[in-house]
LOPA-588126 format. One record per residue (C-alpha): residue number from 0; residue in one letter; chain; x, y, z. Coordinates in Angstrom, 2 decimals, padded with zeros to 5 digits. Layout:
BEGIN
<node><resi>NUM</resi><resn>A</resn><chain>A</chain><u>X</u><v>Y</v><w>Z</w></node>
...
END
This chain:
BEGIN
<node><resi>0</resi><resn>M</resn><chain>A</chain><u>000.00</u><v>000.00</v><w>000.00</w></node>
<node><resi>1</resi><resn>M</resn><chain>A</chain><u>000.97</u><v>003.62</v><w>-000.32</w></node>
<node><resi>2</resi><resn>S</resn><chain>A</chain><u>001.14</u><v>006.21</v><w>002.46</w></node>
<node><resi>3</resi><resn>Q</resn><chain>A</chain><u>001.27</u><v>009.99</v><w>002.15</w></node>
<node><resi>4</resi><resn>D</resn><chain>A</chain><u>003.64</u><v>011.91</v><w>004.43</w></node>
<node><resi>5</resi><resn>S</resn><chain>A</chain><u>003.30</u><v>015.28</v><w>002.66</w></node>
<node><resi>6</resi><resn>P</resn><chain>A</chain><u>001.69</u><v>016.66</v><w>-000.51</w></node>
<node><resi>7</resi><resn>I</resn><chain>A</chain><u>004.91</u><v>015.95</v><w>-002.48</w></node>
<node><resi>8</resi><resn>Q</resn><chain>A</chain><u>006.26</u><v>012.81</v><w>-000.77</w></node>
<node><resi>9</resi><resn>V</resn><chain>A</chain><u>004.71</u><v>009.44</v><w>-001.52</w></node>
<node><resi>10</resi><resn>I</resn><chain>A</chain><u>006.12</u><v>006.15</v><w>-000.22</w></node>
<node><resi>11</resi><resn>I</resn><chain>A</chain><u>005.18</u><v>002.95</v><w>-002.02</w></node>
<node><resi>12</resi><resn>E</resn><chain>A</chain><u>005.21</u><v>-000.54</v><w>-000.55</w></node>
<node><resi>13</resi><resn>G</resn><chain>A</chain><u>004.06</u><v>-003.89</v><w>-001.88</w></node>
<node><resi>14</resi><resn>E</resn><chain>A</chain><u>001.63</u><v>-004.06</v><w>-004.80</w></node>
<node><resi>15</resi><resn>G</resn><chain>A</chain><u>001.35</u><v>-000.28</v><w>-005.03</w></node>
<node><resi>16</resi><resn>S</resn><chain>A</chain><u>004.86</u><v>-000.06</v><w>-006.51</w></node>
<node><resi>17</resi><resn>T</resn><chain>A</chain><u>003.70</u><v>-002.14</v><w>-009.48</w></node>
<node><resi>18</resi><resn>F</resn><chain>A</chain><u>000.85</u><v>000.26</v><w>-010.07</w></node>
<node><resi>19</resi><resn>L</resn><chain>A</chain><u>003.25</u><v>003.22</v><w>-009.94</w></node>
<node><resi>20</resi><resn>E</resn><chain>A</chain><u>005.48</u><v>001.64</v><w>-012.57</w></node>
<node><resi>21</resi><resn>R</resn><chain>A</chain><u>002.48</u><v>001.18</v><w>-014.84</w></node>
<node><resi>22</resi><resn>V</resn><chain>A</chain><u>001.40</u><v>004.78</v><w>-014.21</w></node>
<node><resi>23</resi><resn>Q</resn><chain>A</chain><u>004.89</u><v>006.02</v><w>-015.15</w></node>
<node><resi>24</resi><resn>N</resn><chain>A</chain><u>004.74</u><v>004.04</v><w>-018.41</w></node>
<node><resi>25</resi><resn>C</resn><chain>A</chain><u>001.38</u><v>005.55</v><w>-019.46</w></node>
<node><resi>26</resi><resn>A</resn><chain>A</chain><u>001.56</u><v>008.31</v><w>-022.04</w></node>
<node><resi>27</resi><resn>G</resn><chain>A</chain><u>-002.00</u><v>009.61</v><w>-022.42</w></node>
<node><resi>28</resi><resn>Q</resn><chain>A</chain><u>-003.60</u><v>012.29</v><w>-020.25</w></node>
<node><resi>29</resi><resn>E</resn><chain>A</chain><u>-007.03</u><v>013.92</v><w>-020.10</w></node>
<node><resi>30</resi><resn>D</resn><chain>A</chain><u>-007.34</u><v>017.40</v><w>-021.61</w></node>
<node><resi>31</resi><resn>S</resn><chain>A</chain><u>-008.08</u><v>018.94</v><w>-018.22</w></node>
<node><resi>32</resi><resn>V</resn><chain>A</chain><u>-004.86</u><v>017.47</v><w>-016.83</w></node>
<node><resi>33</resi><resn>V</resn><chain>A</chain><u>-002.85</u><v>018.69</v><w>-019.81</w></node>
<node><resi>34</resi><resn>R</resn><chain>A</chain><u>-004.16</u><v>022.23</v><w>-019.30</w></node>
<node><resi>35</resi><resn>A</resn><chain>A</chain><u>-003.37</u><v>022.08</v><w>-015.58</w></node>
<node><resi>36</resi><resn>L</resn><chain>A</chain><u>000.20</u><v>020.99</v><w>-016.28</w></node>
<node><resi>37</resi><resn>K</resn><chain>A</chain><u>000.68</u><v>023.79</v><w>-018.78</w></node>
<node><resi>38</resi><resn>E</resn><chain>A</chain><u>-000.45</u><v>026.33</v><w>-016.18</w></node>
<node><resi>39</resi><resn>L</resn><chain>A</chain><u>001.83</u><v>024.66</v><w>-013.65</w></node>
<node><resi>40</resi><resn>N</resn><chain>A</chain><u>004.84</u><v>024.98</v><w>-015.94</w></node>
<node><resi>41</resi><resn>I</resn><chain>A</chain><u>004.26</u><v>028.69</v><w>-016.52</w></node>
<node><resi>42</resi><resn>G</resn><chain>A</chain><u>003.33</u><v>029.41</v><w>-012.93</w></node>
<node><resi>43</resi><resn>K</resn><chain>A</chain><u>-000.18</u><v>030.55</v><w>-013.84</w></node>
<node><resi>44</resi><resn>G</resn><chain>A</chain><u>-003.29</u><v>030.28</v><w>-011.65</w></node>
<node><resi>45</resi><resn>L</resn><chain>A</chain><u>-003.63</u><v>028.09</v><w>-008.60</w></node>
<node><resi>46</resi><resn>C</resn><chain>A</chain><u>-002.42</u><v>024.86</v><w>-010.23</w></node>
<node><resi>47</resi><resn>H</resn><chain>A</chain><u>000.96</u><v>025.07</v><w>-008.50</w></node>
<node><resi>48</resi><resn>E</resn><chain>A</chain><u>-000.86</u><v>024.64</v><w>-005.17</w></node>
<node><resi>49</resi><resn>E</resn><chain>A</chain><u>-002.69</u><v>021.47</v><w>-006.26</w></node>
<node><resi>50</resi><resn>W</resn><chain>A</chain><u>-000.45</u><v>019.81</v><w>-008.82</w></node>
<node><resi>51</resi><resn>R</resn><chain>A</chain><u>003.09</u><v>018.43</v><w>-008.54</w></node>
<node><resi>52</resi><resn>E</resn><chain>A</chain><u>005.39</u><v>016.45</v><w>-010.79</w></node>
<node><resi>53</resi><resn>M</resn><chain>A</chain><u>007.75</u><v>013.98</v><w>-009.12</w></node>
<node><resi>54</resi><resn>D</resn><chain>A</chain><u>009.70</u><v>011.00</v><w>-010.51</w></node>
<node><resi>55</resi><resn>S</resn><chain>A</chain><u>007.64</u><v>010.94</v><w>-013.73</w></node>
<node><resi>56</resi><resn>L</resn><chain>A</chain><u>004.45</u><v>010.95</v><w>-011.64</w></node>
<node><resi>57</resi><resn>I</resn><chain>A</chain><u>001.78</u><v>013.62</v><w>-011.57</w></node>
<node><resi>58</resi><resn>L</resn><chain>A</chain><u>000.37</u><v>014.33</v><w>-008.12</w></node>
<node><resi>59</resi><resn>Y</resn><chain>A</chain><u>-002.96</u><v>016.04</v><w>-007.61</w></node>
<node><resi>60</resi><resn>R</resn><chain>A</chain><u>-003.37</u><v>017.20</v><w>-004.01</w></node>
<node><resi>61</resi><resn>G</resn><chain>A</chain><u>-000.80</u><v>014.62</v><w>-002.98</w></node>
<node><resi>62</resi><resn>R</resn><chain>A</chain><u>-002.49</u><v>011.72</v><w>-004.79</w></node>
<node><resi>63</resi><resn>V</resn><chain>A</chain><u>-001.08</u><v>009.98</v><w>-007.84</w></node>
<node><resi>64</resi><resn>Y</resn><chain>A</chain><u>-002.91</u><v>010.84</v><w>-011.05</w></node>
<node><resi>65</resi><resn>V</resn><chain>A</chain><u>-003.82</u><v>007.67</v><w>-012.99</w></node>
<node><resi>66</resi><resn>P</resn><chain>A</chain><u>-003.86</u><v>008.27</v><w>-016.78</w></node>
<node><resi>67</resi><resn>P</resn><chain>A</chain><u>-006.81</u><v>007.04</v><w>-018.90</w></node>
<node><resi>68</resi><resn>D</resn><chain>A</chain><u>-005.68</u><v>003.42</v><w>-019.04</w></node>
<node><resi>69</resi><resn>G</resn><chain>A</chain><u>-008.87</u><v>001.38</v><w>-018.57</w></node>
<node><resi>70</resi><resn>Q</resn><chain>A</chain><u>-007.12</u><v>-001.80</v><w>-017.46</w></node>
<node><resi>71</resi><resn>L</resn><chain>A</chain><u>-004.86</u><v>000.01</v><w>-015.00</w></node>
<node><resi>72</resi><resn>R</resn><chain>A</chain><u>-007.75</u><v>001.86</v><w>-013.36</w></node>
<node><resi>73</resi><resn>H</resn><chain>A</chain><u>-009.73</u><v>-001.38</v><w>-013.21</w></node>
<node><resi>74</resi><resn>N</resn><chain>A</chain><u>-006.83</u><v>-003.22</v><w>-011.56</w></node>
<node><resi>75</resi><resn>I</resn><chain>A</chain><u>-006.36</u><v>-000.50</v><w>-008.92</w></node>
<node><resi>76</resi><resn>V</resn><chain>A</chain><u>-010.04</u><v>-000.52</v><w>-007.96</w></node>
<node><resi>77</resi><resn>N</resn><chain>A</chain><u>-010.15</u><v>-004.31</v><w>-008.11</w></node>
<node><resi>78</resi><resn>A</resn><chain>A</chain><u>-007.14</u><v>-004.68</v><w>-005.80</w></node>
<node><resi>79</resi><resn>L</resn><chain>A</chain><u>-008.80</u><v>-002.60</v><w>-003.07</w></node>
<node><resi>80</resi><resn>H</resn><chain>A</chain><u>-012.42</u><v>-003.59</v><w>-003.66</w></node>
<node><resi>81</resi><resn>D</resn><chain>A</chain><u>-011.71</u><v>-007.34</v><w>-003.64</w></node>
<node><resi>82</resi><resn>S</resn><chain>A</chain><u>-009.19</u><v>-007.27</v><w>-000.80</w></node>
<node><resi>83</resi><resn>P</resn><chain>A</chain><u>-009.87</u><v>-009.96</v><w>001.85</w></node>
<node><resi>84</resi><resn>V</resn><chain>A</chain><u>-009.29</u><v>-007.35</v><w>004.58</w></node>
<node><resi>85</resi><resn>T</resn><chain>A</chain><u>-011.05</u><v>-004.21</v><w>003.33</w></node>
<node><resi>86</resi><resn>G</resn><chain>A</chain><u>-012.94</u><v>-005.40</v><w>000.26</w></node>
<node><resi>87</resi><resn>H</resn><chain>A</chain><u>-016.67</u><v>-005.37</v><w>-000.55</w></node>
<node><resi>88</resi><resn>S</resn><chain>A</chain><u>-017.28</u><v>-002.55</v><w>001.92</w></node>
<node><resi>89</resi><resn>G</resn><chain>A</chain><u>-019.55</u><v>-000.46</v><w>-000.27</w></node>
<node><resi>90</resi><resn>Q</resn><chain>A</chain><u>-019.20</u><v>002.37</v><w>-002.76</w></node>
<node><resi>91</resi><resn>W</resn><chain>A</chain><u>-018.19</u><v>005.16</v><w>-000.36</w></node>
<node><resi>92</resi><resn>K</resn><chain>A</chain><u>-015.65</u><v>003.14</v><w>001.62</w></node>
<node><resi>93</resi><resn>N</resn><chain>A</chain><u>-014.05</u><v>001.85</v><w>-001.56</w></node>
<node><resi>94</resi><resn>T</resn><chain>A</chain><u>-013.87</u><v>005.39</v><w>-002.90</w></node>
<node><resi>95</resi><resn>D</resn><chain>A</chain><u>-012.07</u><v>006.48</v><w>000.26</w></node>
<node><resi>96</resi><resn>L</resn><chain>A</chain><u>-009.62</u><v>003.59</v><w>-000.05</w></node>
<node><resi>97</resi><resn>V</resn><chain>A</chain><u>-008.72</u><v>004.40</v><w>-003.65</w></node>
<node><resi>98</resi><resn>A</resn><chain>A</chain><u>-008.72</u><v>008.18</v><w>-003.11</w></node>
<node><resi>99</resi><resn>H</resn><chain>A</chain><u>-006.22</u><v>007.84</v><w>-000.26</w></node>
<node><resi>100</resi><resn>N</resn><chain>A</chain><u>-003.49</u><v>007.31</v><w>-002.87</w></node>
<node><resi>101</resi><resn>F</resn><chain>A</chain><u>-004.89</u><v>007.71</v><w>-006.39</w></node>
<node><resi>102</resi><resn>W</resn><chain>A</chain><u>-007.01</u><v>010.15</v><w>-008.37</w></node>
<node><resi>103</resi><resn>W</resn><chain>A</chain><u>-008.40</u><v>010.58</v><w>-011.87</w></node>
<node><resi>104</resi><resn>P</resn><chain>A</chain><u>-011.31</u><v>012.64</v><w>-013.28</w></node>
<node><resi>105</resi><resn>G</resn><chain>A</chain><u>-014.66</u><v>010.91</v><w>-012.68</w></node>
<node><resi>106</resi><resn>M</resn><chain>A</chain><u>-013.14</u><v>008.40</v><w>-010.26</w></node>
<node><resi>107</resi><resn>G</resn><chain>A</chain><u>-016.17</u><v>008.43</v><w>-007.94</w></node>
<node><resi>108</resi><resn>C</resn><chain>A</chain><u>-018.57</u><v>007.50</v><w>-010.75</w></node>
<node><resi>109</resi><resn>Y</resn><chain>A</chain><u>-016.17</u><v>004.83</v><w>-011.99</w></node>
<node><resi>110</resi><resn>I</resn><chain>A</chain><u>-016.01</u><v>003.16</v><w>-008.56</w></node>
<node><resi>111</resi><resn>A</resn><chain>A</chain><u>-019.79</u><v>003.44</v><w>-008.13</w></node>
<node><resi>112</resi><resn>E</resn><chain>A</chain><u>-020.33</u><v>001.55</v><w>-011.40</w></node>
<node><resi>113</resi><resn>Y</resn><chain>A</chain><u>-017.75</u><v>-001.05</v><w>-010.38</w></node>
<node><resi>114</resi><resn>A</resn><chain>A</chain><u>-019.44</u><v>-001.65</v><w>-007.03</w></node>
<node><resi>115</resi><resn>K</resn><chain>A</chain><u>-022.86</u><v>-001.77</v><w>-008.69</w></node>
<node><resi>116</resi><resn>G</resn><chain>A</chain><u>-021.68</u><v>-004.66</v><w>-010.86</w></node>
<node><resi>117</resi><resn>C</resn><chain>A</chain><u>-020.29</u><v>-006.67</v><w>-007.92</w></node>
<node><resi>118</resi><resn>D</resn><chain>A</chain><u>-022.58</u><v>-009.64</v><w>-007.19</w></node>
<node><resi>119</resi><resn>L</resn><chain>A</chain><u>-021.31</u><v>-010.06</v><w>-003.62</w></node>
<node><resi>120</resi><resn>C</resn><chain>A</chain><u>-021.87</u><v>-006.39</v><w>-002.78</w></node>
<node><resi>121</resi><resn>N</resn><chain>A</chain><u>-025.40</u><v>-006.56</v><w>-004.17</w></node>
<node><resi>122</resi><resn>H</resn><chain>A</chain><u>-026.20</u><v>-009.58</v><w>-001.99</w></node>
<node><resi>123</resi><resn>T</resn><chain>A</chain><u>-024.77</u><v>-008.08</v><w>001.20</w></node>
<node><resi>124</resi><resn>K</resn><chain>A</chain><u>-025.87</u><v>-004.45</v><w>000.76</w></node>
<node><resi>125</resi><resn>N</resn><chain>A</chain><u>-027.83</u><v>-002.97</v><w>003.63</w></node>
<node><resi>126</resi><resn>Y</resn><chain>A</chain><u>-030.75</u><v>-000.85</v><w>002.48</w></node>
<node><resi>127</resi><resn>P</resn><chain>A</chain><u>-031.57</u><v>001.81</v><w>005.05</w></node>
<node><resi>128</resi><resn>A</resn><chain>A</chain><u>-035.09</u><v>001.56</v><w>006.38</w></node>
<node><resi>129</resi><resn>P</resn><chain>A</chain><u>-037.19</u><v>004.72</v><w>006.41</w></node>
<node><resi>130</resi><resn>L</resn><chain>A</chain><u>-037.36</u><v>006.48</v><w>009.73</w></node>
<node><resi>131</resi><resn>A</resn><chain>A</chain><u>-040.32</u><v>005.38</v><w>011.79</w></node>
<node><resi>132</resi><resn>R</resn><chain>A</chain><u>-042.82</u><v>008.06</v><w>012.62</w></node>
<node><resi>133</resi><resn>K</resn><chain>A</chain><u>-043.42</u><v>009.09</v><w>016.21</w></node>
<node><resi>134</resi><resn>L</resn><chain>A</chain><u>-045.82</u><v>006.74</v><w>017.94</w></node>
<node><resi>135</resi><resn>M</resn><chain>A</chain><u>-049.13</u><v>008.34</v><w>018.84</w></node>
<node><resi>136</resi><resn>P</resn><chain>A</chain><u>-051.28</u><v>006.94</v><w>021.68</w></node>
<node><resi>137</resi><resn>N</resn><chain>A</chain><u>-054.86</u><v>005.95</v><w>020.96</w></node>
<node><resi>138</resi><resn>H</resn><chain>A</chain><u>-057.59</u><v>008.33</v><w>022.04</w></node>
<node><resi>139</resi><resn>I</resn><chain>A</chain><u>-059.39</u><v>007.56</v><w>025.28</w></node>
<node><resi>140</resi><resn>P</resn><chain>A</chain><u>-063.12</u><v>007.18</v><w>024.49</w></node>
<node><resi>141</resi><resn>D</resn><chain>A</chain><u>-065.70</u><v>009.23</v><w>026.36</w></node>
<node><resi>142</resi><resn>C</resn><chain>A</chain><u>-068.42</u><v>006.58</v><w>026.14</w></node>
<node><resi>143</resi><resn>C</resn><chain>A</chain><u>-068.95</u><v>002.96</v><w>025.22</w></node>
<node><resi>144</resi><resn>W</resn><chain>A</chain><u>-068.68</u><v>001.93</v><w>021.57</w></node>
<node><resi>145</resi><resn>Q</resn><chain>A</chain><u>-067.28</u><v>005.29</v><w>020.57</w></node>
<node><resi>146</resi><resn>I</resn><chain>A</chain><u>-063.98</u><v>003.63</v><w>019.61</w></node>
<node><resi>147</resi><resn>I</resn><chain>A</chain><u>-063.74</u><v>-000.04</v><w>018.68</w></node>
<node><resi>148</resi><resn>S</resn><chain>A</chain><u>-060.94</u><v>-002.40</v><w>017.68</w></node>
<node><resi>149</resi><resn>V</resn><chain>A</chain><u>-061.35</u><v>-005.12</v><w>015.08</w></node>
<node><resi>150</resi><resn>D</resn><chain>A</chain><u>-059.25</u><v>-008.25</v><w>014.62</w></node>
<node><resi>151</resi><resn>L</resn><chain>A</chain><u>-059.74</u><v>-011.08</v><w>012.14</w></node>
<node><resi>152</resi><resn>I</resn><chain>A</chain><u>-058.71</u><v>-014.60</v><w>013.18</w></node>
<node><resi>153</resi><resn>T</resn><chain>A</chain><u>-058.62</u><v>-016.70</v><w>010.02</w></node>
<node><resi>154</resi><resn>E</resn><chain>A</chain><u>-057.66</u><v>-020.17</v><w>008.78</w></node>
<node><resi>155</resi><resn>L</resn><chain>A</chain><u>-059.15</u><v>-021.92</v><w>011.80</w></node>
<node><resi>156</resi><resn>P</resn><chain>A</chain><u>-060.39</u><v>-025.55</v><w>011.65</w></node>
<node><resi>157</resi><resn>W</resn><chain>A</chain><u>-063.79</u><v>-025.74</v><w>009.97</w></node>
<node><resi>158</resi><resn>S</resn><chain>A</chain><u>-066.78</u><v>-025.86</v><w>012.31</w></node>
<node><resi>159</resi><resn>H</resn><chain>A</chain><u>-070.42</u><v>-025.52</v><w>011.26</w></node>
<node><resi>160</resi><resn>S</resn><chain>A</chain><u>-069.35</u><v>-024.09</v><w>007.87</w></node>
<node><resi>161</resi><resn>Y</resn><chain>A</chain><u>-067.13</u><v>-021.41</v><w>009.45</w></node>
<node><resi>162</resi><resn>N</resn><chain>A</chain><u>-063.34</u><v>-021.21</v><w>009.73</w></node>
<node><resi>163</resi><resn>A</resn><chain>A</chain><u>-062.76</u><v>-017.62</v><w>010.93</w></node>
<node><resi>164</resi><resn>I</resn><chain>A</chain><u>-063.83</u><v>-015.19</v><w>013.65</w></node>
<node><resi>165</resi><resn>M</resn><chain>A</chain><u>-064.09</u><v>-011.41</v><w>013.59</w></node>
<node><resi>166</resi><resn>V</resn><chain>A</chain><u>-063.53</u><v>-010.01</v><w>017.08</w></node>
<node><resi>167</resi><resn>V</resn><chain>A</chain><u>-064.93</u><v>-006.52</v><w>017.74</w></node>
<node><resi>168</resi><resn>V</resn><chain>A</chain><u>-064.00</u><v>-004.95</v><w>021.10</w></node>
<node><resi>169</resi><resn>D</resn><chain>A</chain><u>-065.24</u><v>-001.76</v><w>022.72</w></node>
<node><resi>170</resi><resn>C</resn><chain>A</chain><u>-062.12</u><v>000.14</v><w>023.81</w></node>
<node><resi>171</resi><resn>L</resn><chain>A</chain><u>-063.77</u><v>001.57</v><w>026.94</w></node>
<node><resi>172</resi><resn>S</resn><chain>A</chain><u>-065.75</u><v>-001.28</v><w>028.47</w></node>
<node><resi>173</resi><resn>K</resn><chain>A</chain><u>-063.75</u><v>-004.09</v><w>026.80</w></node>
<node><resi>174</resi><resn>C</resn><chain>A</chain><u>-067.04</u><v>-005.71</v><w>025.88</w></node>
<node><resi>175</resi><resn>A</resn><chain>A</chain><u>-066.51</u><v>-007.91</v><w>022.81</w></node>
<node><resi>176</resi><resn>H</resn><chain>A</chain><u>-068.44</u><v>-009.56</v><w>019.98</w></node>
<node><resi>177</resi><resn>A</resn><chain>A</chain><u>-067.05</u><v>-012.74</v><w>018.40</w></node>
<node><resi>178</resi><resn>I</resn><chain>A</chain><u>-068.64</u><v>-013.02</v><w>014.98</w></node>
<node><resi>179</resi><resn>L</resn><chain>A</chain><u>-068.41</u><v>-016.25</v><w>012.98</w></node>
<node><resi>180</resi><resn>M</resn><chain>A</chain><u>-067.33</u><v>-015.90</v><w>009.35</w></node>
<node><resi>181</resi><resn>M</resn><chain>A</chain><u>-065.27</u><v>-017.53</v><w>006.60</w></node>
<node><resi>182</resi><resn>S</resn><chain>A</chain><u>-061.66</u><v>-016.70</v><w>005.73</w></node>
<node><resi>183</resi><resn>D</resn><chain>A</chain><u>-062.56</u><v>-015.73</v><w>002.14</w></node>
<node><resi>184</resi><resn>V</resn><chain>A</chain><u>-065.19</u><v>-013.25</v><w>003.24</w></node>
<node><resi>185</resi><resn>T</resn><chain>A</chain><u>-065.74</u><v>-010.24</v><w>000.96</w></node>
<node><resi>186</resi><resn>T</resn><chain>A</chain><u>-065.71</u><v>-006.61</v><w>002.03</w></node>
<node><resi>187</resi><resn>S</resn><chain>A</chain><u>-069.45</u><v>-006.29</v><w>001.45</w></node>
<node><resi>188</resi><resn>R</resn><chain>A</chain><u>-070.04</u><v>-009.31</v><w>003.69</w></node>
<node><resi>189</resi><resn>V</resn><chain>A</chain><u>-067.87</u><v>-007.75</v><w>006.42</w></node>
<node><resi>190</resi><resn>A</resn><chain>A</chain><u>-069.96</u><v>-004.58</v><w>006.20</w></node>
<node><resi>191</resi><resn>R</resn><chain>A</chain><u>-073.16</u><v>-006.61</v><w>006.67</w></node>
<node><resi>192</resi><resn>L</resn><chain>A</chain><u>-071.62</u><v>-008.40</v><w>009.67</w></node>
<node><resi>193</resi><resn>F</resn><chain>A</chain><u>-070.84</u><v>-005.01</v><w>011.23</w></node>
<node><resi>194</resi><resn>R</resn><chain>A</chain><u>-074.37</u><v>-003.84</v><w>010.55</w></node>
<node><resi>195</resi><resn>D</resn><chain>A</chain><u>-076.07</u><v>-006.91</v><w>012.02</w></node>
<node><resi>196</resi><resn>H</resn><chain>A</chain><u>-073.80</u><v>-007.57</v><w>015.03</w></node>
<node><resi>197</resi><resn>V</resn><chain>A</chain><u>-072.40</u><v>-004.16</v><w>016.06</w></node>
<node><resi>198</resi><resn>W</resn><chain>A</chain><u>-074.04</u><v>-001.09</v><w>014.58</w></node>
<node><resi>199</resi><resn>K</resn><chain>A</chain><u>-077.67</u><v>-002.11</v><w>015.15</w></node>
<node><resi>200</resi><resn>L</resn><chain>A</chain><u>-076.90</u><v>-002.99</v><w>018.80</w></node>
<node><resi>201</resi><resn>H</resn><chain>A</chain><u>-074.80</u><v>000.04</v><w>019.63</w></node>
<node><resi>202</resi><resn>R</resn><chain>A</chain><u>-074.15</u><v>002.78</v><w>017.10</w></node>
<node><resi>203</resi><resn>L</resn><chain>A</chain><u>-071.69</u><v>003.81</v><w>014.41</w></node>
<node><resi>204</resi><resn>P</resn><chain>A</chain><u>-068.26</u><v>004.19</v><w>016.04</w></node>
<node><resi>205</resi><resn>E</resn><chain>A</chain><u>-066.23</u><v>007.34</v><w>015.64</w></node>
<node><resi>206</resi><resn>E</resn><chain>A</chain><u>-062.96</u><v>005.44</v><w>015.29</w></node>
<node><resi>207</resi><resn>V</resn><chain>A</chain><u>-062.05</u><v>001.89</v><w>014.26</w></node>
<node><resi>208</resi><resn>I</resn><chain>A</chain><u>-058.64</u><v>000.48</v><w>015.20</w></node>
<node><resi>209</resi><resn>S</resn><chain>A</chain><u>-057.38</u><v>-002.45</v><w>013.14</w></node>
<node><resi>210</resi><resn>D</resn><chain>A</chain><u>-054.14</u><v>-003.82</v><w>011.76</w></node>
END
């Protein structure tokens, strides 16, 4: 790996030295880099504060510029992304790992596309869950059958042509109605069950609590 002691001093150890040799042997450069180097050579603008040339390497803010060699850029990202120690740690972490020593225009997008195509990353990615809303307590009813709760218990053993129960509970008195029904009951049938077993005995509730 490569460590940075100052903006113009880079020490290479291990596999990173092979990458540096390949960078030194690359001839092509992006137009934006060529313009920056021209300004650097004539002392124009702020390029002299961001760019350096050292040992046939171009440094941008202390990081080695990697020329537009598709295979070389792929190998650098691959070496860090697939590392047994730090690999497969997501787009942003991999970007930090590469950016610690290397740079090229559009590097962030390049690494994002690389990580997107990694099967292991896609299987282990954690998708953030939306923030849960603040829990609100149920209202306390002022009278009986003002607020009711409804629960359907389905897929029970068949008995007298029924295999489900709709339980309606008054939230104040805790009085309950257990209404026989079938698991495949329709919405219109549920409405009739409410009418015949709850509404005609009590009244229309102001709130209905159900999951």
